[in-house]
DOZABA-371677 format. One record per residue: residue in three letters; x, y, z of N, C-alpha, C in turn. Coordinates in steps of 0.001 Angstrom, whole numbers, padded with zeros to 6 digits, always signed. Each point is the difference from the previous one (the first is absolute). Last residue first. Example, Ala and Ser with C-alpha at 12.3 -4.5 7.8 and 13.67 -1.06 7.14 Angstrom:
2
ser+012850-002250+007080+000820+001190+000060-000770+001090+000730 ala+000290-005720-000070-000890+001190+000000+000900+001200+000000 
% end
This chain:
370
unk+250235+111122+012711-000125+000980+001073+000010+001425-000545 unk+000456-004445-002268-001120+000919-000265-000157+001070+001056 unk+003476-003445+000185+000076+000602-001336-001115+001018-000255 unk+000175-002610+004047+001104+000978-000050+000020+000744-001341 unk-003062-003554+000626-000361+001106+000873+001047+001113-000074 unk+000878-004051-002260-001072+000768-000646-000350+001245+000804 unk+003057-002998+001925+000614+000677-001156-001047+000860-000718 unk-001514-002749+003451+000750+001132+000535+000693+000794-001108 unk-002263-003994-001089-000973+001020+000406+000710+001247+000517 unk+002669-003723-001003-000548+000575-001224-000999+001110+000325 unk+001686-002528+003555+001009+000927-000518-000459+000670-001292 unk-002717-003317+001875+000031+001160+000902+001003+001038-000494 unk-000094-004034-002319-001231+000749-000242-000099+001227+000899 unk+003584-003160+000410+000158+000873-001172-001254+000810-000283 unk+000722-001431+005104+000211-000682-001274+000025+000983-001168 unk+000608-000159+005432-000130+001073-000997+000273-000546-001402 unk-002068-002846+004386+001209+000328-000763-000272+001110-001010 unk-003568-001860+002814+000996+000789+000732+001126+000497-000900 unk-003545-003003-001339-000527+001355+000138+001028+000934+000631 unk+000968-004595-000572-000216+000545-001352-000595+001412+000052 unk+000689-002545+004057+001241+000501-000601-000247+000660-001353 unk-002983-002124+003557-000274+001241-000729+001253+000575-000664 unk-000045-004027+002710-001031-000233-001016-000308+001256-000815 unk+003483+000468+003317+000172-001240-000754-001041-000116-001105 unk+002190+004731+002136-001064-000999+000138+000274-001247-000849 unk+003053+003937+002712-000142-000637-001307-001028-001131+000092 unk-000399+004315+003227+000826-001208-000134-000259-000650-001361 unk-000903+005045-000224-000557-001110+000776+001037-001114+000022 unk-000479+004406-002721+000532+000097+001360-000687-001016+000913 unk+000753-000720-005464-000828+000714+000969+000675+000014+001374 unk+002848-000151-004685-000849-000841+000813-000796+000841+000982 unk+001365+002676-004287+000696-000844+000959-000963-000999+000640 unk+001014+004433-003446-000867-001177-000118+000671-001110+000788 unk+000221+005732-000592+000588-001200+000601-001022-001133-000079 unk+001022+005149-002603-000887-001103+000371+000804-001153+000599 unk+000390+005739-000749+000699-001285-000028-000949-001082+000507 unk-001928+004505-002380+000473-000538+001276+000696-001345-000189 unk+000228+003298-004129-001074-000678+000725+000556-000469+001341 unk+002705+002300-003125-001265+000330-000663-001197-000606+000734 unk+005498+001573+001227-001106-000944+000127-001273+000524-000654 unk+004361+002278+000577-000117-000807-001223-001229-000911+000027 unk+001499+002856+003648-000445+000870-001103-000146-000757-001315 unk+001586-002342+003956-001318+000589+000226-000512+000795-001204 unk+004077-002986+001163-000661+000119-001305-001327+000753+000065 unk+003061-001143+003813+000910+000252-001127-000714+000395-001292 unk-002303-001062+004200+001046+000979+000318+000799+000405-001230 unk-003287-003395-000374-000661+001268+000306+001020+001099+000282 unk+001571-004393-000590-000477+000561-001274-000653+001355+000233 unk+001257-002374+003813+001181+000486-000718-000391+000618-001342 unk-003377-002055+002558+000483+001210+000670+001195+000602-000730 unk-001696-004154-001530-000939+001099-000266+000490+001306+000609 unk+002359-003978+000957+000229+000429-001384-000884+001197-000332 unk-000664-001970+004158+001308+000645-000032+000311+000516-001410 unk-003882-002531+000549-000162+001294+000664+001310+000775+000003 unk-000155-004450-001608-000578+000940-000970-000179+001375+000616 unk+001356-003767+002588+001097+000733-000645-000498+000955-001088 unk-003231-001032+004208+000692-000794-001007+001054+000825-000715 unk-003296+001448+003456+001385-000246+000371+000765-000872-000966 unk-004971-000372-000682+000489+000919+001017+001421-000372+000425 unk-002257-002817-003175+000232+001346-000520+000645+000920+001027 unk+000789-005450-000106-001054+000972+000305+000387+001414-000398 unk+002370-003829-002819-000071+000346+001419-001130+001002+000246 unk+001319-001442-004447-000923-000885+000702-000186+000377+001463 unk+001156+003642-004017+000641-001100+000711-001037-000799+000772 unk+000811+004564-003802-000778-001156+000456+000869-001010+000737 unk-000756+005372-002384+000947-000854+000715-000784-001145+000609 unk-000447+004161-004015-000692-001040+000764+001073-000886+000616 unk-000269+005298-002525+000661-001121+000668-001015-000937+000650 unk+001157+004630-003698-001004-000841+000660+000675-001258+000556 unk+002323+003399-002619-000925+000808+000792-001058-000797+000749 unk+004057-000873-003278-001384-000431-000210-001030+000827+000757 unk+004839+000916+000181-000345-000202-001412-001493-000257-000183 unk+001884+000339+004310+000087+001323-000626-000364-000068-001483 unk+000319-004020+002373-001206+000751+000385+000010+001407-000594 unk+003816-002806-000651-001172-000527-000691-001248+000832+000289 unk+003993+001030+002301+000147+000316-001426-001220-000458-000796 unk+000243-001207+004551-000253+001441-000163+000082+000410-001468 unk+001128-004466+001136-001428+000255+000202-000320+001469-000263 unk+004529-001324-000114-000734-000595-001121-001489+000301+000102 unk+002773+001423+003594+000265+000750-001237-000797-000548-001186 unk-000044-002144+004359-000798+001233-000065+000154+000685-001359 unk+000735-004986+001903+000549+000826-001072-000872+001240-000223 unk+000823-002863+004788-000729-000072-001260+000477+001085-000956 unk+002429-003012+004206-000380+001325-000475-000723-000075-001349 unk-002002-002706+001922+000875+000914+000745+001442-000363-000263 unk-003355-001982-002558-000893+000845+000779+000784+001015+000816 unk+001025-002658-004805+000536+000241+001338-000922+000980+000715 unk-001748-001493-004072+001004-001038+000295+000624+000138+001389 unk-003475+002460-003128+000912+000646+000945+001173-000912+000359 unk-002930+000417-004539+000214-000997+001040+001045+000570+000955 unk-003529+002378-003807+001269-000024+000731-000027-001078+001077 unk-002642+001957-004842-000054-000968+001091+001385-000131+000635 unk-003225+003516-003276+001376-000336+000380-000045-000864+001247 unk-003781+000993-004189+000347-000150+001419+001483-000309+000171 unk-003947+002189-003635+001351-000539+000056+000464-000002+001453 unk-005200-000252-002611+001014+000806+000667+001334-000730+000007 unk-004788-001231-001449+000850+000648-000995+001067+000885+000607 unk-003575-003012+001950-000019+001448+000186+000853+000747-001020 unk-000494-004875+000128-001359+000532+000134-000056+001526+000057 unk+004222-002477-000432-000935-000514-001006-001346+000729+000047 unk+003327+000987+003196+000458+000461-001310-000952-000461-001106 unk-000827-001430+004428-000190+001448-000130+000409+000496-001376 unk+000759-004541+001100-001429+000268-000115-000263+001488-000220 unk+004403-001365+000857-000426-000487-001314-001478+000290-000239 unk+001705+000995+004255+000541+000916-001014-000437-000422-001397 unk-001039-002819+003608-000811+001226+000065+000439+001002-001066 unk+002569-003887+000468-001314-000365-000516-000923+001223-000018 unk+004164+000463+001986+000157-000104-001451-001330-000355-000654 unk+000134+000088+004691+000047+001342-000577+000198-000033-001510 unk+000070-004059+002438-001321+000610+000133-000024+001354-000715 unk+004089-002076+000404-000797-000648-001045-001445+000494+000030 unk+002977+001610+003317+000372+000495-001323-000795-000664-001113 unk-000158-001088+004787-000960+000985-000485+000322+000493-001408 unk+002790-002975+002658-001071-000669-000748-000999+000978-000591 unk+004311+002516+001315-000311-001388+000296-001096-000585-000880 unk-000199+005206+000227+001164-000865+000227-000482-001428+000245 unk-001624+005431-002094-000230-001169+000844+001296-000747+000233 unk-002669+004567-002767+001143-000445+000809-000399-001200+000852 unk-001340+003441-004573-000509-001074+000843+001194-000616+000724 unk-001419+004803-002940+001042-000836+000598-000641-001008+000942 unk-001785+002933-004667-000174-000324+001417+001119-000925+000457 unk-000084+001989-004466-001226+000562+000567-000158-000218+001496 unk+003642-001600-003160+000000+001457+000132-001214+000587+000716 unk+003542-004836-000385-001265+000611-000393+000018+001485+000285 unk+003013-005227+000183-000020+001464-000078-001359+000496-000470 unk+001602-004560+002821-000641+000460-001226-000043+001514+000016 unk+002419-002258+003292-000411-001201-000730-000596+000375-001344 unk+003565+002301+003402-001150+000424-000808-000363-001174-000899 unk+002584-000125+004896-000015-000378-001417-001243+000566-000664 unk+003296+001462+004597-001257-000506-000552+000176-000383-001464 unk+003618+000245+004220-000269+000480-001348-001262-000652-000548 unk+002290-000992+004254-000375+001409+000025-000311+000590-001359 unk+003283-004196+000202-001070+000331+000920-000284+001502-000066 unk+002126-003091-004113+000240+000964+001081-001232+000219+000873 unk+001334-004562-002458-000835+001141-000361+000103+000995+001141 unk+003374-004306-001864-000702+000738+001040-000848+001098-000628 unk+002508-005180-001328-000291+001402-000329-000752+000628+001152 unk+002434-004972-001964-000059+000918+001136-000290+001415-000502 unk-001642-004437-002871+001215+000546+000590-000282+000937+001157 unk-003276-002103-002909+000471-000929+001022+001269+000492+000684 unk-004473+002603-002347+001431-000260-000174+000524-000883+001132 unk-005144-000269-001563+000860+000681+000960+001470-000293-000303 unk-005203-000076-002138+001318-000486-000370+001019+000791+000815 unk-005021-000747+001969+000779+000755-000985+001256-000780-000383 unk-005106-000015+003071+001049-000792-000650+000692+000856-001053 unk-003914-000075+004352+000873+000886-000783+001169-000817-000543 unk-003172-002138+002787-000734+000525-001157+000832+000930-000866 unk+001431-002122+004220-000096-000963-001103-000628+000590-001256 unk+000863+002818+003834+001058-001015+000089-000012-000960-001186 unk-002996+003893+001215+000744-000093-001245+001049-001117+000013 unk-002795+001157+003766-000943-000274-001083+000734-000263-001309 unk+002311+001465+003914-000188-001445-000100-001016-000393-001063 unk+003516+004139+000629-001439-000180-000261-000335-001469-000233 unk+004032+002205+003134-000230-000700-001264-001496-000228-000217 unk+003739+003374+002955-001327-000613-000050-000250-000570-001396 unk+004267+001595+003219-000293-000370-001386-001332-000753-000027 unk+003314+003452+003156-001191-000840+000094-000471-000243-001425 unk+005084+001475+002039-001057+000057-001004-001128-000962+000380 unk+004754+002871+002128-000978-001082+000103-001149+000206-000982 unk+004730+001966-001376-001007+000303+001009-000949-001188+000092 unk+003503+000227-003234+000685+000249+001270-000945+000518+001091 unk-000669-003475-004558-000191+001357+000506+000647+000156+001378 unk-000506-004099-002650+001302+000674-000019-000068+001441+000482 unk-003926-002728-000316+000940-000813+000779+001352+000700+000115 unk-003286+001966-002776-000359+000116+001415+000990-000754+000887 unk+000366-000316-004716+000394+001340+000443-000281+000176+001495 unk-001469-003972-001978+001461+000007+000054+000518+001369+000451 unk-004624-000377-000660+000430-000791+001149+001523-000018+000120 unk-001979+002117-003731-000195+000796+001214+000442-000767+001237 unk+000142-002249-004174+000940+001122+000013-000108+000854+001244 unk-003087-003623-000604+001376-000483+000122+000983+001154+000116 unk-004529+001053-000747+000163-000627+001314+001439-000460+000204 unk-001347+001695-004210+000279+001044+000981+000185-000583+001391 unk-001131-002939-003491+001264+000658-000343+000379+001019+001059 unk-004266-002132+000413+001146-000866+000291+001352+000653-000277 unk-004030+003277+001276+000230-000981-001060+001168-000909+000384 unk-001502+003600+002810-001270-000338-000653+000146-001043-001100 unk+002507+001985+005102+000075-000242-001448-001361-000373-000576 unk+001889+002872+004431-001085-000890-000418+000074-000196-001515 unk+002874+002125+004771-000009-000313-001429-001135-000971-000301 unk+002431+003595+003907-001146-000874-000224-000184-000184-001500 unk+003845+001627+004122-000428+000116-001385-001070-001052-000240 unk+001919+002737+004706-000403-001184-000742-000231+000349-001464 unk+001226+003306+003192+000993-001053+000198-000336-001293-000693 unk-003809+003461+001659+001334+000330-000504+000989-001120+000321 unk-005413-000543-000522+001129-000155+000922+001326+000386-000648 unk-004566-000362-001971+000006+001126+000935+001265+000053+000848 unk-001080-003596-003007+000398+001175-000766+000107+001244+000863 unk-001715-004042+001784+001458-000013-000081+000526+001177-000824 unk-004694-000620+000566+000573-000033+001349+001519+000153-000050 unk-002469-000474-004038+000056+001357+000545+000561+000044+001410 unk-000770-004183-002467+001181+000757-000419+000114+001374+000656 unk-003067-004258+000354+000473+000877+001072+001151+000931-000367 unk-004280-003229-001746+001057+000735-000695+000567+001048+000965 unk-003074-005081+000353+000262+001412+000280+001179+000559-000787 unk-002193-004611+000391-000308+000853-001155+000464+001439+000156 unk-000477-004033+003135+000874-000406-001099-000173+000893-001229 unk-002547+000255+004199+001330-000337+000481+000953-000438-001100 unk-004768+001246-000605+000670+001121+000654+001385-000324+000552 unk-002035-002683-004325-000597+000547+001201+000916+001000+000692 unk+000470-002944-004225+000906+000088+001144-000625+000502+001287 unk-001194-000945-004986-000599-000813+001048+000767+000108+001312 unk+001036+002491-004091-001280-000576-000379-000697-000754+001105 unk+004154+002704+000032+000268-001187-000816-001302-000704-000387 unk+002522+005023+002139-001154-000854-000251+000374-001159-000908 unk+003990+002350+002944-001107+000332-000879-001057-001073-000186 unk+005524-000681+001087-001041+000898+000477-001198-000040-000936 unk+005074-002657+001646-001104+000116-000964-001149+000819+000596 unk+005449+000372+001166-001300-000437+000496-001063+000157-001078 unk+005760+000586+001677-000972-000278-001049-001330-000409+000623 unk+004679+002818+001537-001134-000777+000479-001008-000122-001125 unk+005581+001234+000781-001174+000016-000878-001065-000893+000620 unk+005106+002551+001476-001217-000749+000307-001069+000182-001077 unk+004535+002073+000688-000064-001133-000930-001265-000834+000177 unk+001199+003878+002774-000418+000371-001343-000093-001141-000983 unk+000776+001117+004997-000506-001299-000479-000510+000172-001426 unk+003886+002646+003513-001211+000029-000818-000437-001429-000305 unk+003705+003616+003100-000534-001320-000330-001215+000153-000902 unk+002475+003848+001261+001016-001008+000297-000431-001404-000423 unk-002467+004380-000198+000660-000497-001200+001060-001047+000260 unk-002802+001924+003435+000825+001061-000578+000794-000476-001196 unk-003373-002421+002561+001401-000289+000318+000936+001061-000576 unk-004720+000115-000679+000202+000061+001449+001417-000379+000414 unk-001304-000059-004686-000193+001338+000582+000373+000024+001483 unk+000001-004110-002438+001109+000858-000409-000082+001358+000707 unk-003564-003017+000766+001256-000564+000482+001195+000900-000312 unk-004979+000255-000945+000712+001023+000769+001404-000438+000423 unk-003260-002737-002521-000040+001314-000657+000917+001016+000678 unk-000517-004443+001885+000635-000014-001326+000093+001393-000609 unk-002216-000232+004278+001370-000512+000021+000651+000084-001380 unk-004540+001431+000861+000794+000607+001067+001437-000496+000065 unk-003149-001597-003383-000137+001460+000043+000921+000648+001032 unk-000147-004830-000570+000272+000624-001299+000067+001514+000118 unk-001108-002620+003853+001360-000311-000439+000355+000741-001291 unk-004430+000363+001608+000951+000699+000875+001433-000245-000440 unk-003472-002338-002277-000005+001442-000293+001024+000748+000848 unk-001439-004836-000349+001391+000419-000211+000131+001512-000160 unk-004267-002185+000489+000767-000327+001204+001475+000416-000099 unk-002780+000640-003873-000207+000957+001086+000650-000404+001320 unk-000300-002396-004398+001212+000786+000256-000122+000874+001245 unk-003177-003094-002425+000671-000517+001182+001184+000870+000431 unk-002641+000806-003962-000904+000141+001143+000652-000450+001300 unk+002110-000630-004218+000165+001362+000503-000900+000251+001205 unk+001789-004929-000951-001020+000891-000562+000217+001389+000588 unk+003421-003051+000814-000797-000843-000884-001161+000728-000676 unk+004825+001851+001178-001205-000018+000824-001077-000618-000883 unk+005617-000269-000406-001358-000047-000547-001025+000033+001126 unk+005514+001644-001034-000997-000592+000889-001366+000010-000671 unk+005391+000428-000968-001204+000154-000822-001095-000743+000766 unk+005298+002050+001278-001221-000776+000255-001130+000353-000964 unk+005434+000341+000448-001002+000557-000913-001286-000807+000170 unk+004482+001186+003531-000641-000942-000917-000990+000733-000905 unk+002604+002055+003682+000632-000094-001312-000575-001013-000956 unk-001371+001542+004584+001278-000713+000101+000610-000302-001371 unk-004250+002155+000503+000919+000836+000771+001380-000638+000120 unk-003532-002429-002043+000441+001109-000851+001015+000874+000718 unk-002002-003504+002453+000867-000521-001059+000564+001124-000865 unk-003216+001162+003255+001278-000379+000595+000991-000543-001016 unk-004384+000968-001411+000712+001249+000331+001369-000313+000583 unk-002884-003619-000807+000498+000569-001258+000784+001285+000243 unk-002203-002028+003652+001133-000828-000423+000629+000569-001275 unk-003954+002016+001493+001102+000287+000907+001257-000769-000356 unk-003974-000861-002464+000521+001340-000274+001195+000318+000891 unk-002226-004089+000740+000585+000000-001349+000652+001349-000291 unk-002474-000421+004005+001288-000683+000058+000704-000027-001344 unk-004341+001733+000238+000891+000889+000737+001401-000607+000091 unk-003401-002634-001879+000442+001067-000903+000940+000983+000688 unk-001313-005193+000723+000214+001175+000860+000578+001123-000847 unk-000669-005294-000273-001097+000899-000389+000033+001224+000905 unk+004635-002703-001104-001262-000163+000730-001061+000984-000522 unk+003602-001344-003579+000011+000662+001307-001264-000394+000766 unk+003314-002122-004388-001278+000374+000593+000212+000695+001345 unk+003664+000003-004229-000526-000763+001129-001325+000567+000505 unk+004731+000355-003284-001434+000066-000295-000705-000850+001047 unk+004635+000404+000330-000268+001272-000691-001462+000170-000390 unk+001860-003875+002209+000569+001101+000780-000272+001355-000641 unk-001244-004265-001971-000893+000385+001091+000557+001123+000859 unk+001244-000680-005401+000142-000640+001294-000871+000597+001092 unk+000488+000836-004991+000900+000765+000858+000115-000545+001424 unk-002720-002052-003617+001165+000550-000691+001017+000613+000956 unk-004207-001786+001475+000769-001096-000617+001306+000517-000595 unk-003052+003145+001691+000640-000755+001085+000844-001145-000557 unk-002587+002579-003007+001151+000754+000512+000716-000744+001122 unk-004168-001378-002423+001292-000410-000552+001212+000690+000612 unk-004682+002441+000464+000151-001409-000351+001376-000258-000628 unk-002327+004107+001839+001350-000426+000380+000285-001457-000383 unk-004237+002258-000901+001023+000974-000414+001421-000459+000325 unk-004724-001961+000672+001060-000655-000766+001128+000939-000429 unk-004005+000624+002977-000177+000443-001393+001120-000487-000909 unk-000036-001057+004643-001387-000265-000386-000284+000420-001440 unk+005001-001597+001396-000932+001066+000355-001402-000268-000518 unk+004365-002671-000225-000539+000720-001140-000944+001131+000310 unk+002434-002947+003167-000519-000909-001027-000801+000747-001063 unk+002179+002444+003431+000938-001093-000230-000478-000999-001026 unk-002543+003793+001800+000798+000267-001209+000939-001155-000327 unk-003364+000719+003807-000193-000981-001075+000867+000220-001234 unk-000022+003986+003240-000890-001126+000274-000178-000854-001264 unk+004544+002676+000303-001381+000373+000282-000823-001251+000231 unk+005112+001780-002482-000683-000700+001089-001392+000579+000223 unk+005159+000183-002927-001449+000102-000180-000674-000779+001114 unk+005155+002548-001172-000765-001096+000584-001491+000278-000158 unk+005402+001771-001668-001455+000096-000135-000665-001247+000562 unk+004796+000846-000489-000558+000383+001298-001525+000113-000046 unk+002829-000910-003836+000045-001165+000888-000570+000297+001385 unk-000839+001988-005015+000298+000518+001337-000074-001165+000980 unk-000874-000660-004625+001032+001035-000078+000403+000560+001362 unk-003416-003396-000551+001143-000470-000783+001161+000980+000103 unk-004181+001107+001827+000716-000952+000853+001246-000548-000681 unk-002847+002939-002423+000541+000712+001156+000828-000931+000882 unk-002359-001864-003647+001156+000785-000457+000653+000720+001169 unk-003957-002327+000932+001040-000946-000403+001267+000748-000412 unk-003893+002462+000855+000653-000438+001236+001134-000977-000286 unk-002578+001405-003688+000727+001130+000576+000739-000382+001275 unk-002871-003145-002014+001200+000175-000808+000864+001145+000537 unk-004229-000676+001940+000887-001111+000336+001335+000135-000728 unk-003346+002992-001169+000502+000312+001341+000971-001075+000464 unk-002208-000753-004008+000956+001099-000178+000605+000411+001336 unk-003442-003197-000008+001228-000584-000545+001074+001069-000205 unk-004319+001310+001390+000710-000655+001101+001285-000662-000491 unk-002771+002199-003222+000588+000930+000958+000742-000707+001127 unk-000159-002536-004633-001031+000786+000662+000661+000805+001116 unk+002442-001591-004687-000172-000167+001440-001260+000728+000453 unk+003334-001528-004611-001355+000296+000457-000114-000321+001492 unk+004622+001618-002299-000750-001225+000270-001388+000383+000510 unk+004886+002097-002768-001216+000151+000800-000681-001352+000183 unk+005220+002493-001337-000956-001102-000099-001184+000209+000943 unk+002369+004504-000910+000533-001336-000239-001101-001045-000076 unk+000176+005097+000878-000678-001025+000801+000594-001389-000182 unk+000887+005077-001115+000957-001114-000048-000509-001212+000791 unk-003071+003725+001170+001133+000222-000897+000998-001146+000122 unk-005362-000292+000810+001240+000088+000763+001166+000115-000968 unk-005601+001067-000147+001188-000436-000735+001241+000230+000864 unk-005368-000961+001385+001123+000923+000067+001175-000579-000777 unk-005303-001129-001068+001195-000412+000731+001067+001086-000050 unk-005654+000254-000303+001276+000205-000706+001206-000342+000867 unk-004942-002321+000129+000713+001064+000710+001368+000169-000645 unk-004945-002025-001584+001430-000126-000200+000699+001190+000647 unk-004864-002607+001248+000626+001169-000607+001496-000260-000120 unk-005186-002713+000914+001455-000010-000072+000528+001260-000665 unk-004551-001625+002291+000416+001212-000704+001527+000051-000090 unk-002363-003592+002105-001028+000396-000953+000397+001225-000813 unk+002903-001845+003477-000176-000932-001123-001025+000457-001029 unk+001963+003975+002924-000124-001426+000267-000325-000797-001230 unk+001294+004868+001421+000221-000636-001296-000066-001496+000107 unk-000958+002868+003744+001420-000262-000253+000264-000692-001332 unk-004943-000392+001181+000947+000848+000705+001421-000474-000268 unk-004071-002121-001740+000626+001041-000796+000955+000889+000780 unk-002381-003863+001876+000614-000419-001253+000698+001116-000728 unk-002618+000655+003998+001312-000587+000271+000724-000309-001298 unk-003478+004005+000034-000039-001457+000087+001398-000512+000262 unk-003243+004965+000273+001253-000755+000011-000273-001492-000016 unk-003168+003900-002195+000156-000773+001214+001272-000827-000105 unk-002416+004874-002297+000728-001247-000133+000059-000704+001338 unk-002879+004142-003109+000490-000506+001277+000633-001371-000221 unk-001359+004866-003025+000127-001446+000113+000510-000390+001381 unk-000545+004550-001723-001258-000575+000466+000100-001500+000212 unk+003549+002801-001798-000154+000184+001431-001263-000647+000545 unk+001560+000358-004706+000318-001221+000727-000240+000115+001496 unk-000562+003626-003144-000987-001020-000333+000231-001287+000774 unk+003084+003654+000334-001263+000270+000685-001037-001079-000252 unk+004145-000219-002331+000165-000268+001410-001315+000187+000747 unk+000091+001140-004524+000135-001446+000134+000131-000391+001475 unk-000009+004533-001163-001346-000553-000156+000032-001509+000211 unk+004085+002247-000055-000702+000258+001250-001444-000480-000070 unk+002671-000442-003912+000542-000796+001094-000780+000200+001293 unk-000999+002544-004009-000528-001368+000021+000491-000824+001183 unk+001063+005007+000647-000793-000542-001095-000488-001406+000239 unk+004108+001274+003026-000897+000878-000738-000838-000807-000983 unk+003614-000114+004708-000752-000744-001001-000974+000939-000694 unk+004923+001282+002411-001468+000054+000062-000630-000871-001090 
% end
């Protein structure tokens, strides 16, 4: 509970209003923030990389160590639209890194067949918004392959990569966050990294995972997120959240590009409200780390969950329901969800649509004074 001066400080701020701007969302150029890097045990030599370079490095290592690994998708042969596969065709040849027709259903179906025959396919869907023509192949074939064959066959070596989320100018066909569609499907794992170090480690774990994995990459962070990334081989376990920042008054939960937005909101809340925030990066949407979240909420009693996808049916709703079931007697305030609106993703109104740090800051204040 907040008492004395702290609660007066919070109440005095409730009268203020804020407006979103493109420059300050996601810790943009006008509001740079330092996101804490994950420490990798026995990391060895490191090299400065942005997020797409770390992903490229991860695929390079996977192909180096697994001769059955192949990379394919639209335009990947000459580096891909975001340059994630640049140089791989020159290094491993056109039989292992190659372009496909503009047919997402075909890309997914071909990848499932390769995986079922023992290869390690790393398929790229150029934008997450384009993944829906492949929905039947992913949900009804890849996810159920092992189950419907009674365990005789599987396509567990399949990884599908795809960039997702807002980027400032993408509009409704280049900005969507479809993670909940796939998180709802038994048989799939859904992973979303937020930093270069984690992107590489989670991607290598996904490629070697024995279940099909949908790996969504925050395209907003491809070039803007830069870290000293270990150049060696390492994995980050799937299904395990990261506590980015420990705190005691409120739990803040997110994933992907939203983590920088949330860190900015947390910094603002701690400075202006005098509170202590615990920030959790879920990293894996399915299976998600229930234990870490529940332990945190039982400690703080307050929760804000934020994602870019529309609010209704978003993954925040699943997290909220689980918290309500597991932590009801520990809650000091209603669970808050700060999400995109239930509309198509707008182009010229993106700055009003996205759940930026100011919206999250307002939600933190509201939760603290409840």
